[in-house]
N, CA, C, O and the ligand as a Tripos MOL2 file, in Angstrom:
@<TRIPOS>MOLECULE
protein
  293   291    74     0     0
PROTEIN
NO_CHARGES

@<TRIPOS>ATOM
      1 N          18.6120   11.8250   -1.9830 N.3       1 MET1
      2 CA         17.4420   11.1160   -2.3670 C.3       1 MET1
      3 C          16.5420   11.7840   -3.4390 C.2       1 MET1
      4 O          16.4240   13.0090   -3.4710 O.2       1 MET1
      5 N          15.9400   11.0100   -4.2700 N.am      2 ALA2
      6 CA         15.1700   11.6020   -5.2100 C.3       2 ALA2
      7 C          13.8180   12.0110   -4.6500 C.2       2 ALA2
      8 O          13.4500   11.5550   -3.5670 O.2       2 ALA2
      9 N          13.1210   12.7920   -5.2960 N.am      3 CYS3
     10 CA         11.6130   13.2760   -4.9970 C.3       3 CYS3
     11 C          10.7920   11.9780   -4.8680 C.2       3 CYS3
     12 O          10.9090   11.1650   -5.7840 O.2       3 CYS3
     13 N           9.9740   11.6890   -3.8370 N.am      4 MET4
     14 CA          9.2710   10.6230   -3.5590 C.3       4 MET4
     15 C           7.7060   11.1940   -3.9620 C.2       4 MET4
     16 O           7.2170   12.2830   -3.6600 O.2       4 MET4
     17 N           7.0850   10.0690   -4.7590 N.am      5 ALA5
     18 CA          5.5940   10.4320   -5.1820 C.3       5 ALA5
     19 C           4.7810    9.5510   -4.1880 C.2       5 ALA5
     20 O           5.1830    8.4660   -3.7680 O.2       5 ALA5
     21 N           3.5860   10.1340   -3.8550 N.am      6 THR6
     22 CA          2.7820    9.4510   -2.8600 C.3       6 THR6
     23 C           1.4440    9.3740   -3.5350 C.2       6 THR6
     24 O           0.9890   10.4460   -3.9340 O.2       6 THR6
     25 N           0.8010    8.3810   -3.7130 N.am      7 THR7
     26 CA         -0.3610    8.2580   -4.4190 C.3       7 THR7
     27 C          -1.4390    7.3840   -3.5010 C.2       7 THR7
     28 O          -1.0030    6.5350   -2.7230 O.2       7 THR7
     29 N          -2.6980    7.6020   -3.6120 N.am      8 GLU8
     30 CA         -3.3060    6.8660   -2.6960 C.3       8 GLU8
     31 C          -4.5600    6.3060   -3.4320 C.2       8 GLU8
     32 O          -5.0680    7.0380   -4.2820 O.2       8 GLU8
     33 N          -5.0230    5.2780   -3.2310 N.am      9 TYR9
     34 CA         -6.0780    4.4280   -3.9030 C.3       9 TYR9
     35 C          -7.1630    3.7720   -2.9040 C.2       9 TYR9
     36 O          -6.8460    3.4630   -1.7560 O.2       9 TYR9
     37 N          -8.4070    3.5890   -3.3930 N.am     10 GLN10
     38 CA         -9.3840    2.9150   -2.5020 C.3      10 GLN10
     39 C          -9.3400    1.8170   -3.4370 C.2      10 GLN10
     40 O          -9.3000    1.8860   -4.6650 O.2      10 GLN10
     41 N          -9.3550    0.5090   -2.4940 N.am     11 VAL11
     42 CA         -9.4280   -0.8040   -3.1300 C.3      11 VAL11
     43 C         -10.6600   -1.2970   -2.4280 C.2      11 VAL11
     44 O         -10.9800   -0.9960   -1.2780 O.2      11 VAL11
     45 N         -11.3250   -2.0970   -3.2560 N.am     12 THR12
     46 CA        -12.6080   -2.8100   -2.9380 C.3      12 THR12
     47 C         -12.4780   -4.2490   -3.0410 C.2      12 THR12
     48 O         -11.8360   -4.6900   -3.9950 O.2      12 THR12
     49 N         -12.9980   -5.0560   -2.1940 N.am     13 GLY13
     50 CA        -12.9670   -6.5420   -2.3120 C.3      13 GLY13
     51 C         -11.9410   -7.3420   -1.2130 C.2      13 GLY13
     52 O         -11.9790   -8.5550   -1.0090 O.2      13 GLY13
     53 N         -11.0710   -6.4400   -0.5950 N.am     14 MET14
     54 CA        -10.1310   -6.9670    0.3870 C.3      14 MET14
     55 C         -10.8370   -7.3630    1.6300 C.2      14 MET14
     56 O         -11.6860   -6.5640    2.0270 O.2      14 MET14
     57 N         -10.6430   -8.4700    2.3350 N.am     15 SER15
     58 CA        -11.2320   -8.8780    3.3410 C.3      15 SER15
     59 C         -10.3820   -9.3120    4.7450 C.2      15 SER15
     60 O         -10.8880   -9.4080    5.8630 O.2      15 SER15
     61 N          -9.1630   -9.5150    4.4480 N.am     16 CYS16
     62 CA         -8.2540   -9.8850    5.5810 C.3      16 CYS16
     63 C          -6.7460   -9.5710    5.3170 C.2      16 CYS16
     64 O          -6.3590   -8.7970    4.4410 O.2      16 CYS16
     65 N          -5.9420  -10.2600    6.1730 N.am     17 GLY17
     66 CA         -4.3850   -9.7910    5.8750 C.3      17 GLY17
     67 C          -3.9280  -10.7880    4.6380 C.2      17 GLY17
     68 O          -2.8660  -10.5000    4.0860 O.2      17 GLY17
     69 N          -4.5450  -11.7610    4.2390 N.am     18 HIS18
     70 CA         -4.2040  -12.5620    3.0690 C.3      18 HIS18
     71 C          -4.3810  -11.5870    1.8500 C.2      18 HIS18
     72 O          -3.5660  -11.6030    0.9280 O.2      18 HIS18
     73 N          -5.4000  -10.7850    1.8610 N.am     19 CYS19
     74 CA         -5.6830  -10.1370    0.8020 C.3      19 CYS19
     75 C          -4.7880   -8.8850    0.5250 C.2      19 CYS19
     76 O          -4.5090   -8.4510   -0.5920 O.2      19 CYS19
     77 N          -4.3400   -8.3240    1.8540 N.am     20 GLU20
     78 CA         -3.2850   -7.5020    1.7070 C.3      20 GLU20
     79 C          -1.9850   -7.9740    1.2430 C.2      20 GLU20
     80 O          -1.2790   -7.2530    0.5380 O.2      20 GLU20
     81 N          -1.6410   -9.1070    1.5880 N.am     21 ALA21
     82 CA         -0.3840   -9.7320    1.1610 C.3      21 ALA21
     83 C          -0.4060   -9.8640   -0.3470 C.2      21 ALA21
     84 O           0.5810   -9.5930   -1.0310 O.2      21 ALA21
     85 N          -1.5480  -10.2860   -0.8440 N.am     22 SER22
     86 CA         -1.5400  -10.3040   -2.3510 C.3      22 SER22
     87 C          -1.4980   -9.2200   -3.1420 C.2      22 SER22
     88 O          -1.1050   -9.2650   -4.3080 O.2      22 SER22
     89 N          -1.9370   -8.0750   -2.5030 N.am     23 VAL23
     90 CA         -1.9540   -6.7720   -3.2120 C.3      23 VAL23
     91 C          -0.3740   -6.4710   -3.1220 C.2      23 VAL23
     92 O           0.2380   -6.1630   -4.1450 O.2      23 VAL23
     93 N           0.1930   -6.5560   -2.0260 N.am     24 ARG24
     94 CA          1.5590   -6.1810   -1.6650 C.3      24 ARG24
     95 C           2.4530   -6.8760   -2.6170 C.2      24 ARG24
     96 O           3.4530   -6.3200   -3.0700 O.2      24 ARG24
     97 N           2.1330   -7.9960   -2.9040 N.am     25 GLU25
     98 CA          3.0870   -9.0040   -3.6530 C.3      25 GLU25
     99 C           3.1140   -8.6040   -5.1590 C.2      25 GLU25
    100 O           4.1600   -8.5330   -5.8040 O.2      25 GLU25
    101 N           1.8260   -8.3380   -5.6830 N.am     26 GLU26
    102 CA          1.6420   -7.8290   -7.0100 C.3      26 GLU26
    103 C           2.3550   -6.3490   -7.3070 C.2      26 GLU26
    104 O           2.9440   -6.0520   -8.3460 O.2      26 GLU26
    105 N           2.1900   -5.6280   -6.3280 N.am     27 LEU27
    106 CA          2.5280   -4.3240   -6.3990 C.3      27 LEU27
    107 C           3.9620   -4.3370   -6.2940 C.2      27 LEU27
    108 O           4.5150   -3.3860   -6.8460 O.2      27 LEU27
    109 N           4.7680   -5.2550   -5.6700 N.am     28 SER28
    110 CA          6.0940   -5.0370   -5.1620 C.3      28 SER28
    111 C           6.8550   -5.3930   -6.6240 C.2      28 SER28
    112 O           8.0450   -5.1490   -6.8270 O.2      28 SER28
    113 N           5.8900   -6.0540   -7.6640 N.am     29 LYS29
    114 CA          6.7460   -6.3850   -8.9140 C.3      29 LYS29
    115 C           6.9640   -4.8100   -9.7350 C.2      29 LYS29
    116 O           7.7160   -4.7280  -10.7050 O.2      29 LYS29
    117 N           6.3780   -3.8850   -9.3220 N.am     30 ILE30
    118 CA          6.5760   -2.6100   -9.9960 C.3      30 ILE30
    119 C           7.8070   -2.1100   -9.2490 C.2      30 ILE30
    120 O           7.6920   -1.9680   -8.0310 O.2      30 ILE30
    121 N           9.0420   -1.8090   -9.8670 N.am     31 GLY31
    122 CA         10.3780   -1.6850   -9.3010 C.3      31 GLY31
    123 C          10.3520   -0.3620   -8.7280 C.2      31 GLY31
    124 O          10.9820   -0.3370   -7.6710 O.2      31 GLY31
    125 N           9.8130    0.8200   -9.0720 N.am     32 THR32
    126 CA          9.7420    2.0310   -8.6500 C.3      32 THR32
    127 C           9.1100    2.2880   -7.1260 C.2      32 THR32
    128 O           9.4270    3.2380   -6.4110 O.2      32 THR32
    129 N           8.4220    1.5410   -6.8760 N.am     33 ILE33
    130 CA          7.7270    1.3960   -5.5820 C.3      33 ILE33
    131 C           8.5010    1.1460   -4.3990 C.2      33 ILE33
    132 O           9.0680    0.0630   -4.2530 O.2      33 ILE33
    133 N           8.5850    2.2690   -3.3510 N.am     34 GLN34
    134 CA          9.3950    2.1120   -2.1840 C.3      34 GLN34
    135 C           8.5770    1.5520   -1.1330 C.2      34 GLN34
    136 O           9.0250    0.6720   -0.3980 O.2      34 GLN34
    137 N           7.4530    1.9890   -1.0220 N.am     35 GLN35
    138 CA          6.7030    1.7220    0.1190 C.3      35 GLN35
    139 C           5.1970    1.4330   -0.0030 C.2      35 GLN35
    140 O           4.5420    2.3030   -0.5770 O.2      35 GLN35
    141 N           4.6260    0.4780    0.3930 N.am     36 ILE36
    142 CA          3.2050    0.1880    0.1020 C.3      36 ILE36
    143 C           2.5900    0.0900    1.6350 C.2      36 ILE36
    144 O           3.1240   -0.5490    2.5410 O.2      36 ILE36
    145 N           1.4100    0.8180    1.7460 N.am     37 ALA37
    146 CA          0.6430    0.8290    3.0740 C.3      37 ALA37
    147 C          -0.8250    0.4540    2.4830 C.2      37 ALA37
    148 O          -1.5180    1.2070    1.7990 O.2      37 ALA37
    149 N          -1.1320   -0.7720    2.8580 N.am     38 VAL38
    150 CA         -2.5410   -1.2200    2.3900 C.3      38 VAL38
    151 C          -3.2750   -1.7510    3.5530 C.2      38 VAL38
    152 O          -2.7160   -2.5640    4.2890 O.2      38 VAL38
    153 N          -4.4240   -1.3760    3.7670 N.am     39 SER39
    154 CA         -5.4900   -1.9300    4.7880 C.3      39 SER39
    155 C          -6.7350   -2.4840    4.3060 C.2      39 SER39
    156 O          -7.5660   -1.8440    3.6610 O.2      39 SER39
    157 N          -6.8280   -3.6330    4.6250 N.am     40 ALA40
    158 CA         -8.0820   -4.4010    4.2530 C.3      40 ALA40
    159 C          -9.3830   -3.9270    4.9530 C.2      40 ALA40
    160 O         -10.4930   -4.0290    4.4290 O.2      40 ALA40
    161 N          -9.1610   -3.4190    6.1390 N.am     41 LYS41
    162 CA        -10.3030   -2.7620    6.9950 C.3      41 LYS41
    163 C         -10.8620   -1.5970    6.3790 C.2      41 LYS41
    164 O         -12.0830   -1.4480    6.3490 O.2      41 LYS41
    165 N         -10.0580   -0.7400    5.8750 N.am     42 THR42
    166 CA        -10.4870    0.5060    5.4530 C.3      42 THR42
    167 C         -10.4830    0.7540    3.8430 C.2      42 THR42
    168 O         -11.0220    1.6990    3.2650 O.2      42 THR42
    169 N          -9.6850   -0.4080    3.2030 N.am     43 GLY43
    170 CA         -9.7130   -0.3730    1.7420 C.3      43 GLY43
    171 C          -8.5310    0.7200    1.2070 C.2      43 GLY43
    172 O          -8.4320    0.9630    0.0050 O.2      43 GLY43
    173 N          -7.6920    1.3230    2.1570 N.am     44 LYS44
    174 CA         -6.9560    2.3120    1.7480 C.3      44 LYS44
    175 C          -5.4590    1.7030    1.3670 C.2      44 LYS44
    176 O          -4.8150    0.9000    2.0420 O.2      44 LYS44
    177 N          -5.0970    2.2800    0.1500 N.am     45 LEU45
    178 CA         -3.8150    1.9220   -0.4140 C.3      45 LEU45
    179 C          -2.8800    3.2130   -0.5500 C.2      45 LEU45
    180 O          -3.2440    4.1720   -1.2320 O.2      45 LEU45
    181 N          -1.7840    3.1960    0.0590 N.am     46 VAL46
    182 CA         -1.0200    4.4730   -0.0950 C.3      46 VAL46
    183 C           0.4270    3.8430   -0.8220 C.2      46 VAL46
    184 O           1.0260    2.8750   -0.3550 O.2      46 VAL46
    185 N           0.7750    4.4520   -1.8220 N.am     47 ILE47
    186 CA          2.1130    4.0310   -2.5590 C.3      47 ILE47
    187 C           3.0970    4.9570   -2.5500 C.2      47 ILE47
    188 O           2.7860    6.0330   -3.0620 O.2      47 ILE47
    189 N           4.2220    4.8570   -2.1090 N.am     48 THR48
    190 CA          5.3710    5.8160   -2.1050 C.3      48 THR48
    191 C           6.3460    5.2440   -3.0550 C.2      48 THR48
    192 O           6.7890    4.0990   -2.9600 O.2      48 THR48
    193 N           6.7000    6.2000   -4.0920 N.am     49 SER49
    194 CA          7.5070    5.5870   -5.1690 C.3      49 SER49
    195 C           8.5540    6.6770   -5.5550 C.2      49 SER49
    196 O           8.2900    7.8620   -5.3520 O.2      49 SER49
    197 N           9.8230    6.2630   -6.1490 N.am     50 SER50
    198 CA         10.7470    7.0870   -6.5470 C.3      50 SER50
    199 C          10.3820    7.8080   -7.6790 C.2      50 SER50
    200 O          10.8590    8.9150   -7.9300 O.2      50 SER50
    201 N           9.4660    7.1760   -8.4590 N.am     51 GLU51
    202 CA          9.0800    8.1340   -9.7200 C.3      51 GLU51
    203 C           7.5840    7.9070   -9.7200 C.2      51 GLU51
    204 O           7.0850    6.9380   -9.1470 O.2      51 GLU51
    205 N           6.9280    8.7470  -10.3220 N.am     52 PRO52
    206 CA          5.2920    8.5920  -10.2830 C.3      52 PRO52
    207 C           5.1310    7.2850  -11.1690 C.2      52 PRO52
    208 O           5.7280    7.0210  -12.2130 O.2      52 PRO52
    209 N           4.2030    6.5530  -10.5160 N.am     53 VAL53
    210 CA          3.6880    5.2060  -11.1500 C.3      53 VAL53
    211 C           2.2940    5.3640  -11.7770 C.2      53 VAL53
    212 O           1.3190    5.8300  -11.1890 O.2      53 VAL53
    213 N           2.3200    4.9240  -13.0270 N.am     54 ALA54
    214 CA          1.1350    5.0040  -13.7130 C.3      54 ALA54
    215 C          -0.0430    4.3060  -13.0370 C.2      54 ALA54
    216 O           0.0460    3.2340  -12.4380 O.2      54 ALA54
    217 N          -1.1770    5.0380  -13.1980 N.am     55 ASP55
    218 CA         -2.3200    4.4300  -12.3710 C.3      55 ASP55
    219 C          -2.7640    3.1330  -13.0370 C.2      55 ASP55
    220 O          -3.3130    2.2640  -12.3600 O.2      55 ASP55
    221 N          -2.5720    2.9930  -14.1830 N.am     56 ALA56
    222 CA         -3.1260    1.8290  -14.9030 C.3      56 ALA56
    223 C          -2.1850    0.5650  -14.6230 C.2      56 ALA56
    224 O          -2.6590   -0.5680  -14.7020 O.2      56 ALA56
    225 N          -0.9040    0.7690  -14.3100 N.am     57 ASP57
    226 CA         -0.0930   -0.2350  -13.6850 C.3      57 ASP57
    227 C          -0.5300   -0.5550  -12.3800 C.2      57 ASP57
    228 O          -0.6260   -1.7630  -12.1600 O.2      57 ASP57
    229 N          -0.8480    0.2870  -11.3680 N.am     58 VAL58
    230 CA         -1.5310    0.1430  -10.0400 C.3      58 VAL58
    231 C          -2.5620   -0.7670  -10.2550 C.2      58 VAL58
    232 O          -2.5900   -1.9030   -9.7810 O.2      58 VAL58
    233 N          -3.5860   -0.1650  -11.1170 N.am     59 VAL59
    234 CA         -4.7840   -0.7180  -11.1960 C.3      59 VAL59
    235 C          -4.6600   -2.2070  -11.6910 C.2      59 VAL59
    236 O          -5.3960   -3.0870  -11.2460 O.2      59 VAL59
    237 N          -3.7340   -2.4290  -12.5920 N.am     60 ALA60
    238 CA         -3.6980   -3.7710  -13.2230 C.3      60 ALA60
    239 C          -3.0580   -4.6060  -12.0850 C.2      60 ALA60
    240 O          -3.5930   -5.7050  -11.9400 O.2      60 ALA60
    241 N          -2.0900   -4.3440  -11.2940 N.am     61 ALA61
    242 CA         -1.5280   -5.0080  -10.3060 C.3      61 ALA61
    243 C          -2.4100   -5.4420   -9.3280 C.2      61 ALA61
    244 O          -2.4460   -6.6080   -8.9330 O.2      61 ALA61
    245 N          -3.2160   -4.4320   -8.8700 N.am     62 VAL62
    246 CA         -4.3850   -4.9370   -7.8900 C.3      62 VAL62
    247 C          -5.3960   -5.7870   -8.5140 C.2      62 VAL62
    248 O          -5.9880   -6.6340   -7.8450 O.2      62 VAL62
    249 N          -5.5970   -5.6340   -9.5890 N.am     63 ASP63
    250 CA         -6.5720   -6.4630  -10.3630 C.3      63 ASP63
    251 C          -5.8600   -7.8520  -10.5000 C.2      63 ASP63
    252 O          -6.6340   -8.8050  -10.5900 O.2      63 ASP63
    253 N          -4.6430   -8.1070  -10.5300 N.am     64 GLU64
    254 CA         -3.9610   -9.3560  -10.7850 C.3      64 GLU64
    255 C          -4.1710  -10.0800   -9.4370 C.2      64 GLU64
    256 O          -4.3430  -11.2950   -9.3460 O.2      64 GLU64
    257 N          -4.1410   -9.2500   -8.4350 N.am     65 ALA65
    258 CA         -4.4410   -9.8510   -7.0430 C.3      65 ALA65
    259 C          -5.8860  -10.2790   -6.8920 C.2      65 ALA65
    260 O          -6.1910  -11.1740   -6.1030 O.2      65 ALA65
    261 N          -6.6820   -9.7160   -7.5610 N.am     66 GLY66
    262 CA         -8.0940   -9.9070   -7.2970 C.3      66 GLY66
    263 C          -8.9730   -8.9990   -7.0280 C.2      66 GLY66
    264 O         -10.1390   -9.3440   -6.8360 O.2      66 GLY66
    265 N          -8.5770   -7.5980   -6.9550 N.am     67 TYR67
    266 CA         -9.4120   -6.5460   -6.1680 C.3      67 TYR67
    267 C          -9.3710   -5.4660   -7.2210 C.2      67 TYR67
    268 O          -8.6800   -5.5210   -8.2380 O.2      67 TYR67
    269 N         -10.2550   -4.3840   -6.8480 N.am     68 GLN68
    270 CA        -10.4660   -3.1590   -7.6340 C.3      68 GLN68
    271 C          -9.8530   -1.8810   -7.0710 C.2      68 GLN68
    272 O         -10.2510   -1.5030   -5.9690 O.2      68 GLN68
    273 N          -9.0780   -1.2950   -7.6120 N.am     69 ALA69
    274 CA         -8.4470   -0.1790   -7.0270 C.3      69 ALA69
    275 C          -8.6920    1.1940   -7.7800 C.2      69 ALA69
    276 O          -8.4980    1.1470   -8.9950 O.2      69 ALA69
    277 N          -9.0970    2.4370   -7.2340 N.am     70 VAL70
    278 CA         -9.4910    3.5460   -7.8690 C.3      70 VAL70
    279 C          -8.5320    4.5530   -7.2070 C.2      70 VAL70
    280 O          -8.2570    4.4350   -6.0130 O.2      70 VAL70
    281 N          -8.0410    5.4960   -7.9280 N.am     71 ARG71
    282 CA         -7.1250    6.4650   -7.4820 C.3      71 ARG71
    283 C          -8.0570    7.3590   -6.8020 C.2      71 ARG71
    284 O          -9.1840    7.5850   -7.2430 O.2      71 ARG71
    285 N          -7.5280    7.9380   -5.5870 N.am     72 VAL72
    286 CA         -8.3860    8.9840   -4.6860 C.3      72 VAL72
    287 C          -7.3720   10.1420   -4.5530 C.2      72 VAL72
    288 O          -7.9030   11.2520   -4.5380 O.2      72 VAL72
    289 N          -6.1460   10.1210   -4.4630 N.am     73 ALA73
    290 CA         -5.2670   11.2360   -4.3700 C.3      73 ALA73
    291 C          -3.9530   10.9980   -4.8190 C.2      73 ALA73
    292 O          -3.1150   11.8980   -4.7810 O.2      73 ALA73
    293 CU         -8.3770  -11.8810    2.4770 Cu       74 CU74
@<TRIPOS>BOND
     1     1     2 1
     2     2     3 1
     3     3     4 2
     4     3     5 am
     5     5     6 1
     6     6     7 1
     7     7     8 2
     8     7     9 am
     9     9    10 1
    10    10    11 1
    11    11    12 2
    12    11    13 am
    13    13    14 1
    14    14    15 1
    15    15    16 2
    16    15    17 am
    17    17    18 1
    18    18    19 1
    19    19    20 2
    20    19    21 am
    21    21    22 1
    22    22    23 1
    23    23    24 2
    24    23    25 am
    25    25    26 1
    26    26    27 1
    27    27    28 2
    28    27    29 am
    29    29    30 1
    30    30    31 1
    31    31    32 2
    32    31    33 am
    33    33    34 1
    34    34    35 1
    35    35    36 2
    36    35    37 am
    37    37    38 1
    38    38    39 1
    39    39    40 2
    40    39    41 am
    41    41    42 1
    42    42    43 1
    43    43    44 2
    44    43    45 am
    45    45    46 1
    46    46    47 1
    47    47    48 2
    48    47    49 am
    49    49    50 1
    50    50    51 1
    51    51    52 2
    52    51    53 am
    53    53    54 1
    54    54    55 1
    55    55    56 2
    56    55    57 am
    57    57    58 1
    58    58    59 1
    59    59    60 2
    60    59    61 am
    61    61    62 1
    62    62    63 1
    63    63    64 2
    64    63    65 am
    65    65    66 1
    66    66    67 1
    67    67    68 2
    68    67    69 am
    69    69    70 1
    70    70    71 1
    71    71    72 2
    72    71    73 am
    73    73    74 1
    74    74    75 1
    75    75    76 2
    76    75    77 am
    77    77    78 1
    78    78    79 1
    79    79    80 2
    80    79    81 am
    81    81    82 1
    82    82    83 1
    83    83    84 2
    84    83    85 am
    85    85    86 1
    86    86    87 1
    87    87    88 2
    88    87    89 am
    89    89    90 1
    90    90    91 1
    91    91    92 2
    92    91    93 am
    93    93    94 1
    94    94    95 1
    95    95    96 2
    96    95    97 am
    97    97    98 1
    98    98    99 1
    99    99   100 2
   100    99   101 am
   101   101   102 1
   102   102   103 1
   103   103   104 2
   104   103   105 am
   105   105   106 1
   106   106   107 1
   107   107   108 2
   108   107   109 am
   109   109   110 1
   110   110   111 1
   111   111   112 2
   112   111   113 am
   113   113   114 1
   114   114   115 1
   115   115   116 2
   116   115   117 am
   117   117   118 1
   118   118   119 1
   119   119   120 2
   120   119   121 am
   121   121   122 1
   122   122   123 1
   123   123   124 2
   124   123   125 am
   125   125   126 1
   126   126   127 1
   127   127   128 2
   128   127   129 am
   129   129   130 1
   130   130   131 1
   131   131   132 2
   132   131   133 am
   133   133   134 1
   134   134   135 1
   135   135   136 2
   136   135   137 am
   137   137   138 1
   138   138   139 1
   139   139   140 2
   140   139   141 am
   141   141   142 1
   142   142   143 1
   143   143   144 2
   144   143   145 am
   145   145   146 1
   146   146   147 1
   147   147   148 2
   148   147   149 am
   149   149   150 1
   150   150   151 1
   151   151   152 2
   152   151   153 am
   153   153   154 1
   154   154   155 1
   155   155   156 2
   156   155   157 am
   157   157   158 1
   158   158   159 1
   159   159   160 2
   160   159   161 am
   161   161   162 1
   162   162   163 1
   163   163   164 2
   164   163   165 am
   165   165   166 1
   166   166   167 1
   167   167   168 2
   168   167   169 am
   169   169   170 1
   170   170   171 1
   171   171   172 2
   172   171   173 am
   173   173   174 1
   174   174   175 1
   175   175   176 2
   176   175   177 am
   177   177   178 1
   178   178   179 1
   179   179   180 2
   180   179   181 am
   181   181   182 1
   182   182   183 1
   183   183   184 2
   184   183   185 am
   185   185   186 1
   186   186   187 1
   187   187   188 2
   188   187   189 am
   189   189   190 1
   190   190   191 1
   191   191   192 2
   192   191   193 am
   193   193   194 1
   194   194   195 1
   195   195   196 2
   196   195   197 am
   197   197   198 1
   198   198   199 1
   199   199   200 2
   200   199   201 am
   201   201   202 1
   202   202   203 1
   203   203   204 2
   204   203   205 am
   205   205   206 1
   206   206   207 1
   207   207   208 2
   208   207   209 am
   209   209   210 1
   210   210   211 1
   211   211   212 2
   212   211   213 am
   213   213   214 1
   214   214   215 1
   215   215   216 2
   216   215   217 am
   217   217   218 1
   218   218   219 1
   219   219   220 2
   220   219   221 am
   221   221   222 1
   222   222   223 1
   223   223   224 2
   224   223   225 am
   225   225   226 1
   226   226   227 1
   227   227   228 2
   228   227   229 am
   229   229   230 1
   230   230   231 1
   231   231   232 2
   232   231   233 am
   233   233   234 1
   234   234   235 1
   235   235   236 2
   236   235   237 am
   237   237   238 1
   238   238   239 1
   239   239   240 2
   240   239   241 am
   241   241   242 1
   242   242   243 1
   243   243   244 2
   244   243   245 am
   245   245   246 1
   246   246   247 1
   247   247   248 2
   248   247   249 am
   249   249   250 1
   250   250   251 1
   251   251   252 2
   252   251   253 am
   253   253   254 1
   254   254   255 1
   255   255   256 2
   256   255   257 am
   257   257   258 1
   258   258   259 1
   259   259   260 2
   260   259   261 am
   261   261   262 1
   262   262   263 1
   263   263   264 2
   264   263   265 am
   265   265   266 1
   266   266   267 1
   267   267   268 2
   268   267   269 am
   269   269   270 1
   270   270   271 1
   271   271   272 2
   272   271   273 am
   273   273   274 1
   274   274   275 1
   275   275   276 2
   276   275   277 am
   277   277   278 1
   278   278   279 1
   279   279   280 2
   280   279   281 am
   281   281   282 1
   282   282   283 1
   283   283   284 2
   284   283   285 am
   285   285   286 1
   286   286   287 1
   287   287   288 2
   288   287   289 am
   289   289   290 1
   290   290   291 1
   291   291   292 2
@<TRIPOS>SUBSTRUCTURE
     1 MET1         2 RESIDUE 1 A MET
     2 ALA2         6 RESIDUE 1 A ALA
     3 CYS3        10 RESIDUE 1 A CYS
     4 MET4        14 RESIDUE 1 A MET
     5 ALA5        18 RESIDUE 1 A ALA
     6 THR6        22 RESIDUE 1 A THR
     7 THR7        26 RESIDUE 1 A THR
     8 GLU8        30 RESIDUE 1 A GLU
     9 TYR9        34 RESIDUE 1 A TYR
    10 GLN10       38 RESIDUE 1 A GLN
    11 VAL11       42 RESIDUE 1 A VAL
    12 THR12       46 RESIDUE 1 A THR
    13 GLY13       50 RESIDUE 1 A GLY
    14 MET14       54 RESIDUE 1 A MET
    15 SER15       58 RESIDUE 1 A SER
    16 CYS16       62 RESIDUE 1 A CYS
    17 GLY17       66 RESIDUE 1 A GLY
    18 HIS18       70 RESIDUE 1 A HIS
    19 CYS19       74 RESIDUE 1 A CYS
    20 GLU20       78 RESIDUE 1 A GLU
    21 ALA21       82 RESIDUE 1 A ALA
    22 SER22       86 RESIDUE 1 A SER
    23 VAL23       90 RESIDUE 1 A VAL
    24 ARG24       94 RESIDUE 1 A ARG
    25 GLU25       98 RESIDUE 1 A GLU
    26 GLU26      102 RESIDUE 1 A GLU
    27 LEU27      106 RESIDUE 1 A LEU
    28 SER28      110 RESIDUE 1 A SER
    29 LYS29      114 RESIDUE 1 A LYS
    30 ILE30      118 RESIDUE 1 A ILE
    31 GLY31      122 RESIDUE 1 A GLY
    32 THR32      126 RESIDUE 1 A THR
    33 ILE33      130 RESIDUE 1 A ILE
    34 GLN34      134 RESIDUE 1 A GLN
    35 GLN35      138 RESIDUE 1 A GLN
    36 ILE36      142 RESIDUE 1 A ILE
    37 ALA37      146 RESIDUE 1 A ALA
    38 VAL38      150 RESIDUE 1 A VAL
    39 SER39      154 RESIDUE 1 A SER
    40 ALA40      158 RESIDUE 1 A ALA
    41 LYS41      162 RESIDUE 1 A LYS
    42 THR42      166 RESIDUE 1 A THR
    43 GLY43      170 RESIDUE 1 A GLY
    44 LYS44      174 RESIDUE 1 A LYS
    45 LEU45      178 RESIDUE 1 A LEU
    46 VAL46      182 RESIDUE 1 A VAL
    47 ILE47      186 RESIDUE 1 A ILE
    48 THR48      190 RESIDUE 1 A THR
    49 SER49      194 RESIDUE 1 A SER
    50 SER50      198 RESIDUE 1 A SER
    51 GLU51      202 RESIDUE 1 A GLU
    52 PRO52      206 RESIDUE 1 A PRO
    53 VAL53      210 RESIDUE 1 A VAL
    54 ALA54      214 RESIDUE 1 A ALA
    55 ASP55      218 RESIDUE 1 A ASP
    56 ALA56      222 RESIDUE 1 A ALA
    57 ASP57      226 RESIDUE 1 A ASP
    58 VAL58      230 RESIDUE 1 A VAL
    59 VAL59      234 RESIDUE 1 A VAL
    60 ALA60      238 RESIDUE 1 A ALA
    61 ALA61      242 RESIDUE 1 A ALA
    62 VAL62      246 RESIDUE 1 A VAL
    63 ASP63      250 RESIDUE 1 A ASP
    64 GLU64      254 RESIDUE 1 A GLU
    65 ALA65      258 RESIDUE 1 A ALA
    66 GLY66      262 RESIDUE 1 A GLY
    67 TYR67      266 RESIDUE 1 A TYR
    68 GLN68      270 RESIDUE 1 A GLN
    69 ALA69      274 RESIDUE 1 A ALA
    70 VAL70      278 RESIDUE 1 A VAL
    71 ARG71      282 RESIDUE 1 A ARG
    72 VAL72      286 RESIDUE 1 A VAL
    73 ALA73      290 RESIDUE 1 A ALA
    74 CU74       293 GROUP 0 **** ****
């Protein structure tokens, strides 16, 4: 198994499970992402990927879903 990269973002604007699903759907288009943990309650988004994902790609995907992501870790 290749090295896994984990990155964390704070997402603003989500309010329910549908918001989480929209974020998941957009992020799933980034092929290297293996795992997505997103909470509308806390705004926390944790991405596990097989290769480092560009922050700009994550921010763009979340923006496409209608929310704002900021990298925190
Ligand atoms: Cu919602």
